[in-house]
ZAVEXLO-737352 format. One record per residue (C-alpha): residue in three letters; x, y, z. Coordinates in nm, 3 decimals, always signed. Layout:
<drenmis>
@aa = ALA&x = X&y = Y&z = Z
...
</drenmis>
This chain:
<drenmis>
@aa = MET&x = +6.109&y = +4.667&z = -15.431
@aa = LYS&x = +6.108&y = +4.344&z = -15.441
@aa = LYS&x = +6.042&y = +4.212&z = -15.809
@aa = LEU&x = +5.872&y = +3.855&z = -15.838
@aa = ALA&x = +6.057&y = +3.644&z = -16.119
@aa = GLY&x = +5.847&y = +3.393&z = -16.307
@aa = SER&x = +5.450&y = +3.408&z = -16.364
@aa = LEU&x = +5.193&y = +3.355&z = -16.117
@aa = THR&x = +4.918&y = +3.113&z = -16.230
@aa = ILE&x = +4.783&y = +2.988&z = -15.877
@aa = ALA&x = +4.424&y = +2.962&z = -15.859
@aa = ILE&x = +4.291&y = +3.022&z = -15.506
@aa = LEU&x = +3.988&y = +2.899&z = -15.310
@aa = ALA&x = +3.823&y = +3.277&z = -15.209
@aa = GLY&x = +3.935&y = +3.140&z = -14.944
@aa = VAL&x = +3.955&y = +3.148&z = -14.518
@aa = ILE&x = +4.042&y = +3.425&z = -14.342
@aa = THR&x = +4.272&y = +3.318&z = -14.034
@aa = LEU&x = +4.231&y = +3.605&z = -13.734
@aa = GLY&x = +4.489&y = +3.842&z = -13.784
@aa = SER&x = +4.611&y = +3.722&z = -14.101
@aa = TYR&x = +4.321&y = +3.719&z = -14.393
@aa = LYS&x = +4.008&y = +3.839&z = -14.522
@aa = LEU&x = +3.763&y = +3.613&z = -14.711
@aa = PHE&x = +3.334&y = +3.654&z = -14.752
@aa = ILE&x = +3.384&y = +4.005&z = -14.764
@aa = GLU&x = +3.207&y = +4.250&z = -15.037
@aa = LYS&x = +3.399&y = +4.409&z = -15.273
@aa = GLU&x = +3.395&y = +4.835&z = -15.202
@aa = GLU&x = +3.518&y = +5.158&z = -15.288
@aa = THR&x = +3.885&y = +5.188&z = -15.294
@aa = THR&x = +3.961&y = +5.525&z = -15.090
@aa = HIS&x = +4.356&y = +5.618&z = -15.075
@aa = ILE&x = +4.429&y = +5.658&z = -14.772
@aa = GLU&x = +4.744&y = +5.844&z = -14.698
@aa = ALA&x = +4.987&y = +5.873&z = -14.343
@aa = VAL&x = +4.974&y = +6.203&z = -14.219
@aa = THR&x = +5.380&y = +6.275&z = -14.148
@aa = PRO&x = +5.673&y = +6.447&z = -14.427
@aa = ILE&x = +5.357&y = +5.853&z = -13.347
@aa = ALA&x = +5.551&y = +4.912&z = -11.512
@aa = ALA&x = +5.715&y = +5.002&z = -11.649
@aa = PRO&x = +5.526&y = +5.360&z = -11.523
@aa = ALA&x = +5.274&y = +5.372&z = -11.451
@aa = PHE&x = +5.061&y = +5.497&z = -11.710
@aa = VAL&x = +4.668&y = +5.641&z = -11.560
@aa = GLN&x = +4.377&y = +5.525&z = -11.675
@aa = ALA&x = +4.111&y = +5.716&z = -11.665
@aa = SER&x = +3.752&y = +5.711&z = -11.542
@aa = TYR&x = +3.504&y = +5.780&z = -11.786
@aa = ASN&x = +3.157&y = +6.009&z = -11.837
@aa = PRO&x = +3.106&y = +6.028&z = -12.171
@aa = ASN&x = +2.932&y = +6.387&z = -12.235
@aa = ASN&x = +2.688&y = +6.594&z = -12.440
@aa = ALA&x = +2.884&y = +6.907&z = -12.555
@aa = ALA&x = +2.618&y = +7.067&z = -12.739
@aa = ALA&x = +2.373&y = +6.971&z = -12.425
@aa = GLU&x = +2.592&y = +7.038&z = -12.168
@aa = GLY&x = +2.771&y = +7.382&z = -12.300
@aa = ILE&x = +3.093&y = +7.193&z = -12.215
@aa = ASP&x = +3.375&y = +7.421&z = -12.231
@aa = PHE&x = +3.657&y = +7.304&z = -12.502
@aa = THR&x = +3.883&y = +7.521&z = -12.292
@aa = VAL&x = +3.931&y = +7.274&z = -11.994
@aa = ALA&x = +4.031&y = +6.981&z = -12.245
@aa = ALA&x = +4.328&y = +7.194&z = -12.426
@aa = GLU&x = +4.471&y = +7.310&z = -12.094
@aa = LYS&x = +4.507&y = +6.969&z = -11.983
@aa = THR&x = +4.618&y = +6.850&z = -12.330
@aa = LEU&x = +4.864&y = +7.094&z = -12.438
@aa = ASN&x = +5.159&y = +7.021&z = -12.239
@aa = GLY&x = +5.115&y = +6.655&z = -12.308
@aa = VAL&x = +5.167&y = +6.716&z = -12.632
@aa = VAL&x = +5.537&y = +6.735&z = -12.844
@aa = HIS&x = +5.679&y = +6.754&z = -13.160
@aa = VAL&x = +5.877&y = +6.533&z = -13.280
@aa = LYS&x = +6.177&y = +6.600&z = -13.562
@aa = ASN&x = +6.326&y = +6.273&z = -13.694
@aa = MET&x = +6.667&y = +6.355&z = -13.773
@aa = GLN&x = +6.891&y = +6.196&z = -14.037
@aa = GLU&x = +7.262&y = +6.131&z = -14.151
@aa = TYR&x = +7.322&y = +6.218&z = -14.531
@aa = VAL&x = +7.594&y = +6.248&z = -14.766
@aa = ARG&x = +7.635&y = +6.568&z = -15.021
@aa = PRO&x = +7.827&y = +6.441&z = -15.305
@aa = ARG&x = +8.069&y = +6.775&z = -15.386
@aa = ASN&x = +8.126&y = +6.639&z = -15.727
@aa = MET&x = +8.070&y = +6.441&z = -16.033
@aa = MET&x = +8.279&y = +6.200&z = -15.851
@aa = GLU&x = +8.176&y = +6.116&z = -15.554
@aa = ALA&x = +7.816&y = +6.220&z = -15.661
@aa = MET&x = +7.952&y = +5.863&z = -15.823
@aa = ARG&x = +8.098&y = +5.695&z = -15.598
@aa = GLY&x = +7.819&y = +5.757&z = -15.302
@aa = THR&x = +8.046&y = +5.946&z = -15.082
@aa = GLY&x = +8.104&y = +6.331&z = -14.970
@aa = GLU&x = +7.989&y = +6.518&z = -14.751
@aa = ARG&x = +7.805&y = +6.427&z = -14.451
@aa = GLY&x = +7.571&y = +6.568&z = -14.210
@aa = GLN&x = +7.293&y = +6.535&z = -13.987
@aa = GLY&x = +6.917&y = +6.737&z = -14.066
@aa = ILE&x = +6.547&y = +6.723&z = -14.043
@aa = VAL&x = +6.381&y = +6.486&z = -14.318
@aa = GLY&x = +6.070&y = +6.466&z = -14.144
@aa = ALA&x = +5.828&y = +6.618&z = -13.817
@aa = GLY&x = +5.528&y = +6.491&z = -13.638
@aa = SER&x = +5.392&y = +6.475&z = -13.302
@aa = GLY&x = +5.404&y = +6.308&z = -12.961
@aa = VAL&x = +5.204&y = +6.188&z = -12.684
@aa = ILE&x = +5.313&y = +6.257&z = -12.284
@aa = ILE&x = +5.213&y = +5.888&z = -12.104
@aa = SER&x = +5.375&y = +5.900&z = -11.789
@aa = ALA&x = +5.554&y = +6.158&z = -11.523
@aa = ASP&x = +5.876&y = +6.014&z = -11.612
@aa = GLY&x = +5.932&y = +6.099&z = -11.970
@aa = TYR&x = +5.734&y = +5.802&z = -12.149
@aa = ILE&x = +5.627&y = +5.936&z = -12.515
@aa = VAL&x = +5.359&y = +5.740&z = -12.779
@aa = THR&x = +5.396&y = +5.903&z = -13.154
@aa = ASN&x = +5.372&y = +5.715&z = -13.500
@aa = ASN&x = +5.639&y = +5.477&z = -13.596
@aa = HIS&x = +5.637&y = +5.630&z = -13.935
@aa = VAL&x = +5.673&y = +5.950&z = -13.785
@aa = ILE&x = +6.043&y = +5.812&z = -13.640
@aa = ALA&x = +6.080&y = +5.556&z = -13.994
@aa = GLY&x = +6.482&y = +5.547&z = -14.018
@aa = ALA&x = +6.584&y = +5.812&z = -13.786
@aa = THR&x = +6.927&y = +5.856&z = -13.649
@aa = GLU&x = +6.826&y = +6.053&z = -13.376
@aa = VAL&x = +6.499&y = +6.218&z = -13.244
@aa = GLU&x = +6.479&y = +6.493&z = -13.118
@aa = VAL&x = +6.148&y = +6.610&z = -12.884
@aa = VAL&x = +6.045&y = +6.963&z = -12.820
@aa = LEU&x = +5.807&y = +7.044&z = -12.556
@aa = ASN&x = +5.500&y = +7.295&z = -12.574
@aa = ASP&x = +5.762&y = +7.516&z = -12.322
@aa = ASN&x = +6.057&y = +7.487&z = -12.583
@aa = ARG&x = +6.271&y = +7.231&z = -12.389
@aa = LYS&x = +6.483&y = +7.011&z = -12.579
@aa = PHE&x = +6.524&y = +6.682&z = -12.552
@aa = LYS&x = +6.747&y = +6.326&z = -12.781
@aa = ALA&x = +6.517&y = +6.041&z = -12.737
@aa = GLU&x = +6.588&y = +5.705&z = -12.666
@aa = ILE&x = +6.343&y = +5.482&z = -12.910
@aa = VAL&x = +6.247&y = +5.180&z = -12.659
@aa = GLY&x = +6.060&y = +4.962&z = -12.903
@aa = ARG&x = +5.847&y = +5.003&z = -13.231
@aa = ALA&x = +5.535&y = +4.862&z = -13.349
@aa = GLU&x = +5.519&y = +4.890&z = -13.739
@aa = GLN&x = +5.194&y = +4.666&z = -13.829
@aa = ALA&x = +4.964&y = +4.922&z = -13.572
@aa = ASP&x = +5.227&y = +5.213&z = -13.664
@aa = ILE&x = +5.305&y = +5.269&z = -13.281
@aa = ALA&x = +5.653&y = +5.367&z = -13.123
@aa = LEU&x = +5.738&y = +5.413&z = -12.832
@aa = LEU&x = +6.042&y = +5.702&z = -12.694
@aa = LYS&x = +6.182&y = +5.819&z = -12.398
@aa = VAL&x = +6.335&y = +6.102&z = -12.240
@aa = GLU&x = +6.508&y = +6.192&z = -11.945
@aa = SER&x = +6.504&y = +6.482&z = -11.701
@aa = ASP&x = +6.520&y = +6.610&z = -11.339
@aa = ARG&x = +6.179&y = +6.736&z = -11.297
@aa = ASP&x = +5.876&y = +6.529&z = -11.350
@aa = PHE&x = +5.664&y = +6.611&z = -11.750
@aa = PRO&x = +5.376&y = +6.711&z = -11.749
@aa = TYR&x = +5.123&y = +6.334&z = -11.946
@aa = ILE&x = +4.837&y = +6.292&z = -12.071
@aa = THR&x = +4.607&y = +5.998&z = -11.873
@aa = PHE&x = +4.433&y = +5.676&z = -12.078
@aa = GLY&x = +4.069&y = +5.719&z = -12.159
@aa = ASP&x = +3.853&y = +5.399&z = -12.269
@aa = SER&x = +3.834&y = +5.400&z = -12.603
@aa = ASP&x = +3.617&y = +5.129&z = -12.605
@aa = ALA&x = +3.353&y = +5.370&z = -12.397
@aa = ALA&x = +3.410&y = +5.620&z = -12.671
@aa = LYS&x = +3.069&y = +5.688&z = -12.874
@aa = VAL&x = +3.012&y = +5.792&z = -13.233
@aa = GLY&x = +2.856&y = +6.166&z = -13.203
@aa = GLU&x = +3.088&y = +6.248&z = -12.920
@aa = TRP&x = +3.348&y = +6.565&z = -12.960
@aa = VAL&x = +3.651&y = +6.570&z = -12.941
@aa = LEU&x = +4.011&y = +6.703&z = -13.010
@aa = ALA&x = +4.283&y = +6.643&z = -13.202
@aa = VAL&x = +4.601&y = +6.820&z = -13.073
@aa = GLY&x = +4.973&y = +6.816&z = -13.249
@aa = ASN&x = +5.157&y = +7.026&z = -13.459
@aa = PRO&x = +5.059&y = +7.064&z = -13.835
@aa = PHE&x = +5.323&y = +7.228&z = -14.088
@aa = ASN&x = +5.542&y = +7.279&z = -13.779
@aa = LEU&x = +5.256&y = +7.491&z = -13.603
@aa = THR&x = +5.318&y = +7.381&z = -13.306
@aa = SER&x = +5.087&y = +7.344&z = -13.019
@aa = THR&x = +4.762&y = +7.300&z = -13.233
@aa = VAL&x = +4.396&y = +7.216&z = -13.168
@aa = THR&x = +4.073&y = +7.139&z = -13.366
@aa = ALA&x = +3.741&y = +7.046&z = -13.228
@aa = GLY&x = +3.528&y = +6.745&z = -13.424
@aa = ILE&x = +3.315&y = +6.440&z = -13.352
@aa = ILE&x = +3.346&y = +6.116&z = -13.332
@aa = SER&x = +3.200&y = +5.966&z = -13.698
@aa = ALA&x = +3.243&y = +5.607&z = -13.663
@aa = LYS&x = +3.478&y = +5.315&z = -13.429
@aa = ALA&x = +3.656&y = +4.995&z = -13.574
@aa = ARG&x = +3.739&y = +5.160&z = -13.891
@aa = ASP&x = +3.956&y = +4.913&z = -14.099
@aa = ILE&x = +4.074&y = +5.201&z = -14.407
@aa = ASN&x = +4.279&y = +4.972&z = -14.601
@aa = GLU&x = +4.190&y = +4.647&z = -14.785
@aa = TYR&x = +4.544&y = +4.516&z = -14.868
@aa = ASP&x = +4.649&y = +4.526&z = -14.476
@aa = MET&x = +4.673&y = +4.233&z = -14.347
@aa = ASN&x = +4.604&y = +4.308&z = -13.998
@aa = ASN&x = +4.275&y = +4.443&z = -14.021
@aa = GLN&x = +4.327&y = +4.768&z = -13.841
@aa = SER&x = +4.067&y = +4.917&z = -13.627
@aa = PHE&x = +4.019&y = +5.293&z = -13.583
@aa = ILE&x = +3.839&y = +5.539&z = -13.474
@aa = GLN&x = +3.727&y = +5.780&z = -13.758
@aa = THR&x = +3.706&y = +6.146&z = -13.638
@aa = ASP&x = +3.622&y = +6.478&z = -13.829
@aa = ALA&x = +3.834&y = +6.658&z = -13.669
@aa = ALA&x = +4.083&y = +6.877&z = -13.843
@aa = ILE&x = +4.431&y = +6.634&z = -13.912
@aa = ASN&x = +4.715&y = +6.807&z = -14.177
@aa = PRO&x = +5.065&y = +6.713&z = -14.183
@aa = GLY&x = +5.272&y = +6.680&z = -13.872
@aa = ASN&x = +4.968&y = +6.638&z = -13.699
@aa = SER&x = +5.074&y = +6.176&z = -13.703
@aa = GLY&x = +5.120&y = +6.090&z = -13.325
@aa = GLY&x = +4.914&y = +6.356&z = -13.199
@aa = ALA&x = +4.664&y = +6.316&z = -12.968
@aa = LEU&x = +4.270&y = +6.243&z = -13.014
@aa = VAL&x = +4.125&y = +6.363&z = -12.655
@aa = ASN&x = +3.779&y = +6.326&z = -12.450
@aa = THR&x = +3.618&y = +6.673&z = -12.323
@aa = LYS&x = +3.737&y = +6.555&z = -11.993
@aa = GLY&x = +4.073&y = +6.568&z = -12.194
@aa = GLU&x = +4.131&y = +6.163&z = -12.187
@aa = LEU&x = +4.347&y = +6.017&z = -12.406
@aa = ILE&x = +4.144&y = +5.810&z = -12.654
@aa = GLY&x = +4.342&y = +5.800&z = -12.976
@aa = ILE&x = +4.692&y = +5.871&z = -13.117
@aa = ASN&x = +4.642&y = +6.036&z = -13.474
@aa = THR&x = +4.775&y = +5.810&z = -13.741
@aa = ALA&x = +4.619&y = +5.884&z = -14.138
@aa = ILE&x = +4.367&y = +6.107&z = -14.318
@aa = THR&x = +4.201&y = +6.035&z = -14.626
@aa = SER&x = +4.267&y = +6.243&z = -14.881
@aa = LYS&x = +4.369&y = +6.301&z = -15.240
@aa = THR&x = +4.633&y = +6.603&z = -15.193
@aa = GLY&x = +4.780&y = +6.491&z = -14.847
@aa = SER&x = +4.585&y = +6.733&z = -14.632
@aa = TYR&x = +4.236&y = +6.752&z = -14.443
@aa = VAL&x = +3.936&y = +6.655&z = -14.622
@aa = GLY&x = +3.733&y = +6.564&z = -14.353
@aa = TYR&x = +3.826&y = +6.216&z = -14.259
@aa = ALA&x = +4.061&y = +6.140&z = -14.023
@aa = PHE&x = +4.175&y = +5.781&z = -13.814
@aa = ALA&x = +4.342&y = +5.747&z = -13.455
@aa = VAL&x = +4.428&y = +5.428&z = -13.341
@aa = PRO&x = +4.249&y = +5.376&z = -13.037
@aa = SER&x = +4.375&y = +5.459&z = -12.693
@aa = ASN&x = +4.307&y = +5.069&z = -12.535
@aa = ASN&x = +4.535&y = +4.920&z = -12.871
@aa = THR&x = +4.801&y = +5.188&z = -12.770
@aa = ARG&x = +4.814&y = +5.086&z = -12.409
@aa = LYS&x = +4.854&y = +4.745&z = -12.458
@aa = ILE&x = +5.146&y = +4.816&z = -12.712
@aa = VAL&x = +5.277&y = +5.027&z = -12.491
@aa = ASN&x = +5.278&y = +4.784&z = -12.210
@aa = ASP&x = +5.434&y = +4.527&z = -12.480
@aa = LEU&x = +5.696&y = +4.680&z = -12.635
@aa = LEU&x = +5.825&y = +4.753&z = -12.204
@aa = GLU&x = +5.722&y = +4.417&z = -12.117
@aa = TYR&x = +5.864&y = +4.203&z = -12.370
@aa = GLY&x = +6.029&y = +4.380&z = -12.659
@aa = SER&x = +5.752&y = +4.337&z = -12.872
@aa = VAL&x = +5.355&y = +4.335&z = -12.895
@aa = GLN&x = +5.183&y = +4.042&z = -12.790
@aa = LYS&x = +4.873&y = +3.875&z = -12.954
@aa = GLY&x = +4.615&y = +3.714&z = -12.829
@aa = ILE&x = +4.447&y = +3.488&z = -13.117
@aa = LEU&x = +4.137&y = +3.347&z = -13.101
@aa = GLY&x = +4.151&y = +3.063&z = -13.405
@aa = VAL&x = +3.836&y = +3.111&z = -13.683
@aa = GLN&x = +3.817&y = +3.178&z = -13.996
@aa = GLY&x = +3.550&y = +3.399&z = -14.189
@aa = GLY&x = +3.412&y = +3.684&z = -14.244
@aa = PRO&x = +3.183&y = +3.954&z = -14.204
@aa = VAL&x = +2.732&y = +3.869&z = -14.211
@aa = THR&x = +2.683&y = +3.940&z = -14.581
@aa = PRO&x = +2.308&y = +3.954&z = -14.724
@aa = ARG&x = +2.447&y = +3.626&z = -14.965
@aa = LEU&x = +2.569&y = +3.419&z = -14.663
@aa = ASN&x = +2.226&y = +3.547&z = -14.474
@aa = LYS&x = +2.002&y = +3.409&z = -14.717
@aa = GLU&x = +2.239&y = +3.067&z = -14.830
@aa = TYR&x = +2.302&y = +2.964&z = -14.426
@aa = ASP&x = +1.946&y = +3.073&z = -14.288
@aa = LEU&x = +2.168&y = +3.303&z = -14.044
@aa = GLY&x = +1.865&y = +3.439&z = -13.873
@aa = THR&x = +2.116&y = +3.764&z = -13.829
@aa = THR&x = +2.248&y = +4.000&z = -14.038
@aa = GLU&x = +2.532&y = +4.142&z = -13.815
@aa = GLY&x = +2.783&y = +3.920&z = -13.667
@aa = PHE&x = +3.098&y = +3.720&z = -13.806
@aa = TYR&x = +3.031&y = +3.434&z = -13.970
@aa = VAL&x = +3.283&y = +3.128&z = -13.836
@aa = ALA&x = +3.367&y = +2.960&z = -14.157
@aa = GLY&x = +3.604&y = +2.748&z = -14.015
@aa = VAL&x = +3.801&y = +2.717&z = -13.716
@aa = GLU&x = +4.196&y = +2.637&z = -13.650
@aa = LEU&x = +4.275&y = +2.292&z = -13.460
@aa = GLU&x = +4.392&y = +2.342&z = -13.101
@aa = SER&x = +4.285&y = +2.694&z = -13.099
@aa = GLY&x = +4.167&y = +2.847&z = -12.816
@aa = ALA&x = +3.808&y = +2.878&z = -12.986
@aa = GLN&x = +3.838&y = +2.481&z = -13.125
@aa = LYS&x = +3.915&y = +2.404&z = -12.762
@aa = ALA&x = +3.554&y = +2.671&z = -12.594
@aa = GLY&x = +3.362&y = +2.457&z = -12.889
@aa = ILE&x = +3.307&y = +2.740&z = -13.117
@aa = GLN&x = +3.225&y = +2.558&z = -13.478
@aa = LYS&x = +3.188&y = +2.643&z = -13.807
@aa = GLY&x = +2.836&y = +2.814&z = -13.914
@aa = ASP&x = +2.826&y = +3.013&z = -13.593
@aa = VAL&x = +2.782&y = +3.367&z = -13.609
@aa = ILE&x = +2.987&y = +3.571&z = -13.322
@aa = LYS&x = +2.791&y = +3.868&z = -13.219
@aa = MET&x = +2.962&y = +3.959&z = -12.889
@aa = ILE&x = +3.312&y = +3.938&z = -12.722
@aa = ASP&x = +3.325&y = +4.034&z = -12.344
@aa = ASN&x = +3.089&y = +4.288&z = -12.415
@aa = ILE&x = +3.194&y = +4.471&z = -12.727
@aa = LYS&x = +2.919&y = +4.460&z = -13.019
@aa = ILE&x = +3.054&y = +4.231&z = -13.343
@aa = SER&x = +2.906&y = +4.371&z = -13.671
@aa = LYS&x = +3.227&y = +4.344&z = -13.825
@aa = PHE&x = +3.576&y = +4.204&z = -13.892
@aa = SER&x = +3.750&y = +4.540&z = -13.724
@aa = ASP&x = +3.512&y = +4.472&z = -13.466
@aa = LEU&x = +3.658&y = +4.155&z = -13.358
@aa = THR&x = +4.013&y = +4.280&z = -13.388
@aa = GLY&x = +4.017&y = +4.572&z = -13.253
@aa = TYR&x = +3.917&y = +4.451&z = -12.944
@aa = VAL&x = +4.161&y = +4.060&z = -12.921
@aa = ASN&x = +4.418&y = +4.339&z = -13.042
@aa = THR&x = +4.354&y = +4.510&z = -12.707
@aa = LYS&x = +4.464&y = +4.170&z = -12.563
@aa = GLN&x = +4.746&y = +3.911&z = -12.439
@aa = PRO&x = +4.797&y = +3.567&z = -12.526
@aa = ASP&x = +4.658&y = +3.350&z = -12.238
@aa = ASP&x = +4.355&y = +3.615&z = -12.136
@aa = ILE&x = +4.022&y = +3.484&z = -12.158
@aa = VAL&x = +3.711&y = +3.632&z = -12.373
@aa = ASN&x = +3.320&y = +3.573&z = -12.375
@aa = VAL&x = +3.230&y = +3.498&z = -12.726
@aa = SER&x = +2.893&y = +3.497&z = -12.797
@aa = VAL&x = +2.737&y = +3.299&z = -13.065
@aa = LEU&x = +2.451&y = +3.255&z = -13.269
@aa = ARG&x = +2.392&y = +2.928&z = -13.356
@aa = ASN&x = +2.054&y = +2.753&z = -13.447
@aa = ASN&x = +1.872&y = +3.084&z = -13.430
@aa = ARG&x = +2.007&y = +2.997&z = -13.021
@aa = GLU&x = +2.287&y = +3.320&z = -12.905
@aa = ILE&x = +2.513&y = +3.080&z = -12.658
@aa = THR&x = +2.849&y = +3.219&z = -12.457
@aa = LEU&x = +3.190&y = +3.039&z = -12.468
@aa = PRO&x = +3.508&y = +3.136&z = -12.273
@aa = VAL&x = +3.789&y = +3.093&z = -12.525
@aa = LYS&x = +4.136&y = +3.052&z = -12.382
@aa = LEU&x = +4.366&y = +3.329&z = -12.653
@aa = PHE&x = +4.684&y = +3.216&z = -12.767
@aa = LYS&x = +5.006&y = +3.290&z = -12.941
@aa = SER&x = +5.083&y = +3.175&z = -13.279
@aa = PRO&x = +5.433&y = +3.185&z = -13.358
@aa = THR&x = +5.552&y = +3.380&z = -13.657
@aa = TYR&x = +5.807&y = +3.479&z = -13.886
@aa = GLU&x = +5.933&y = +3.760&z = -14.129
@aa = LEU&x = +6.061&y = +3.667&z = -14.464
@aa = SER&x = +6.133&y = +4.051&z = -14.535
@aa = LYS&x = +6.317&y = +3.958&z = -14.909
@aa = LEU&x = +6.023&y = +3.807&z = -15.029
@aa = GLY&x = +5.794&y = +4.076&z = -14.822
@aa = VAL&x = +5.585&y = +3.845&z = -14.645
@aa = GLU&x = +5.506&y = +3.707&z = -14.269
@aa = VAL&x = +5.426&y = +3.275&z = -14.240
@aa = LYS&x = +5.308&y = +3.108&z = -13.945
@aa = ASN&x = +5.292&y = +2.702&z = -13.888
@aa = ALA&x = +5.064&y = +2.499&z = -14.085
@aa = THR&x = +4.754&y = +2.334&z = -13.938
@aa = ASP&x = +4.659&y = +2.045&z = -14.038
@aa = ALA&x = +4.398&y = +2.131&z = -14.188
@aa = ASP&x = +4.606&y = +2.415&z = -14.389
@aa = LEU&x = +4.823&y = +2.098&z = -14.506
@aa = LYS&x = +4.497&y = +1.864&z = -14.634
@aa = ARG&x = +4.355&y = +2.229&z = -14.823
@aa = PHE&x = +4.648&y = +2.308&z = -15.070
@aa = GLY&x = +4.737&y = +1.912&z = -15.078
@aa = ALA&x = +5.094&y = +1.949&z = -14.860
@aa = ASP&x = +5.302&y = +1.669&z = -14.697
@aa = GLN&x = +5.483&y = +1.995&z = -14.473
@aa = GLY&x = +5.502&y = +2.388&z = -14.452
@aa = VAL&x = +5.437&y = +2.720&z = -14.334
@aa = VAL&x = +5.151&y = +2.949&z = -14.421
@aa = ILE&x = +5.127&y = +3.260&z = -14.578
@aa = SER&x = +4.962&y = +3.468&z = -14.349
@aa = ARG&x = +5.002&y = +3.830&z = -14.469
@aa = LEU&x = +5.215&y = +4.067&z = -14.701
@aa = ILE&x = +5.419&y = +4.295&z = -14.519
@aa = ASN&x = +5.552&y = +4.499&z = -14.830
@aa = PRO&x = +5.344&y = +4.721&z = -14.941
@aa = ASP&x = +5.442&y = +4.686&z = -15.290
@aa = LEU&x = +5.271&y = +4.313&z = -15.317
@aa = ARG&x = +4.909&y = +4.483&z = -15.159
@aa = ARG&x = +4.768&y = +4.489&z = -15.491
@aa = ALA&x = +4.486&y = +4.253&z = -15.566
@aa = SER&x = +4.708&y = +4.052&z = -15.793
@aa = TYR&x = +4.919&y = +3.938&z = -15.519
@aa = GLN&x = +4.658&y = +3.832&z = -15.289
@aa = GLN&x = +4.640&y = +3.501&z = -15.369
@aa = LEU&x = +4.971&y = +3.430&z = -15.235
@aa = VAL&x = +4.749&y = +3.480&z = -14.843
@aa = GLY&x = +4.668&y = +3.158&z = -14.746
@aa = ALA&x = +4.952&y = +2.975&z = -14.955
@aa = ILE&x = +5.163&y = +2.668&z = -14.833
@aa = ILE&x = +5.537&y = +2.737&z = -14.895
@aa = ALA&x = +5.739&y = +2.361&z = -14.876
@aa = GLU&x = +6.110&y = +2.461&z = -14.995
@aa = ILE&x = +6.310&y = +2.759&z = -14.927
@aa = ASP&x = +6.655&y = +2.770&z = -15.151
@aa = GLN&x = +6.596&y = +2.326&z = -15.224
@aa = THR&x = +6.529&y = +2.271&z = -14.884
@aa = LYS&x = +6.202&y = +2.149&z = -14.715
@aa = VAL&x = +6.029&y = +2.337&z = -14.430
@aa = SER&x = +5.762&y = +2.196&z = -14.215
@aa = ASN&x = +5.772&y = +2.505&z = -13.952
@aa = VAL&x = +5.866&y = +2.893&z = -13.878
@aa = ASP&x = +6.156&y = +2.740&z = -13.700
@aa = ASP&x = +6.267&y = +2.566&z = -13.966
@aa = VAL&x = +6.242&y = +2.866&z = -14.144
@aa = SER&x = +6.432&y = +3.061&z = -13.958
@aa = GLU&x = +6.754&y = +2.816&z = -13.965
@aa = VAL&x = +6.713&y = +2.832&z = -14.366
@aa = MET&x = +6.721&y = +3.161&z = -14.316
@aa = LYS&x = +7.010&y = +3.242&z = -14.062
@aa = THR&x = +7.250&y = +3.032&z = -14.335
@aa = ARG&x = +7.186&y = +3.166&z = -14.662
@aa = ASP&x = +7.366&y = +3.425&z = -14.854
@aa = PRO&x = +7.193&y = +3.756&z = -14.777
@aa = ASN&x = +7.283&y = +3.858&z = -15.123
@aa = GLU&x = +7.137&y = +3.590&z = -15.359
@aa = PRO&x = +6.817&y = +3.526&z = -15.491
@aa = ILE&x = +6.610&y = +3.337&z = -15.222
@aa = SER&x = +6.350&y = +3.044&z = -15.475
@aa = ILE&x = +6.085&y = +2.903&z = -15.264
@aa = VAL&x = +5.823&y = +2.662&z = -15.360
@aa = VAL&x = +5.477&y = +2.683&z = -15.363
@aa = ILE&x = +5.213&y = +2.452&z = -15.387
@aa = ILE&x = +4.831&y = +2.495&z = -15.435
@aa = ASN&x = +4.566&y = +2.242&z = -15.452
@aa = GLY&x = +4.863&y = +1.979&z = -15.482
@aa = GLU&x = +5.083&y = +2.152&z = -15.797
@aa = ARG&x = +5.437&y = +2.280&z = -15.692
@aa = ASN&x = +5.485&y = +2.620&z = -15.815
@aa = ARG&x = +5.811&y = +2.782&z = -15.745
@aa = PHE&x = +5.927&y = +3.169&z = -15.772
@aa = ILE&x = +6.238&y = +3.352&z = -15.713
@aa = PHE&x = +6.262&y = +3.664&z = -15.579
@aa = GLU&x = +6.570&y = +3.940&z = -15.613
@aa = ASP&x = +6.650&y = +4.257&z = -15.537
</drenmis>
């Protein structure tokens, strides 16, 4: 764990959130404990056509979906090396007998006939070897193709001389609240388990300290440890989500579970295969959900939507004409009621994609085409933060001549409320070297001794604050 030395006396404005970075104008809600569920062309991934069904009214037989998906879900085993000391001396030296064993297990979904598998990143975290067991008991060693840690998605590949059974992608945007779904996975190492439920909600943001503002499908289908990385499918057997987390005090099912939507998953997979990393399209707006206070203060004329508190300089939003005070009501055909609606849809898009943004301005709704852009970022893992280039507005707001912006906290230990004031702050120096952009940060980090403590200068309201991070 990184230790923050020195006293933190920063007062940050109740600030702004940049899409893909941090929140503002969000009313406090009761915190729910969220737990990960584990211990989840390139090939032509099939996009299935979608036709929602009402199981109760039409008497849909769940066996159809189960039969189509059971063979497409696999058991994923996380194999890691270990050292077992045989005496006190070896224990003190950290030496001993070396071996390999299973330290965790979960599920995975085969998404192509040639053996690409999607699972949760936390299922394979730290693995030196990944073993995959199919429903017919065939075993394969899997290659880790790529990871998207922020979205908790990983892509694996297995090889065989014959085609694999796979599950086709459905359209998660078209899925409806109240629709019947099945969760397919391997809870408690019980292979090939199917449970049924409904979609309880969409575009859920389950972690108030998650600066990525993930957008999840919520379901009441029974999901337990071992289901992580498994399939959430509709009654036609189409993949609409990758089961990821449950909310529970015990770590087991209590009626609330969450899945990464299939549209987001498919985009991540394509990015990993084509670019090796996730390509984020940024809208370039700052703000938060419309609240009763905002509606009354600014006479917005609506109780739902995303209030634009600011627009990034040179962003697609600014060039398209989106203004401070606008309320985003819809993007393409997706209704925007809250921040996770916005991020959930934009995260399915690429940089340079054009989206049609409908905004409410002076009680008139107008639609503007916005070209998404890519914002360069750099992860300072020792500090547990991610930084991005500062705009002129960022520098002016904090009274800085140069620097980079802390866009999000990547270390879970820093995501407590006491550290949230770091988000949006300007880092002006690293180890007594001035930095003006992420390239400067990268150069400083390449040349410094990684074993030494790192010092940074943070500027807030014109005041310089120095912090030291050490192991």
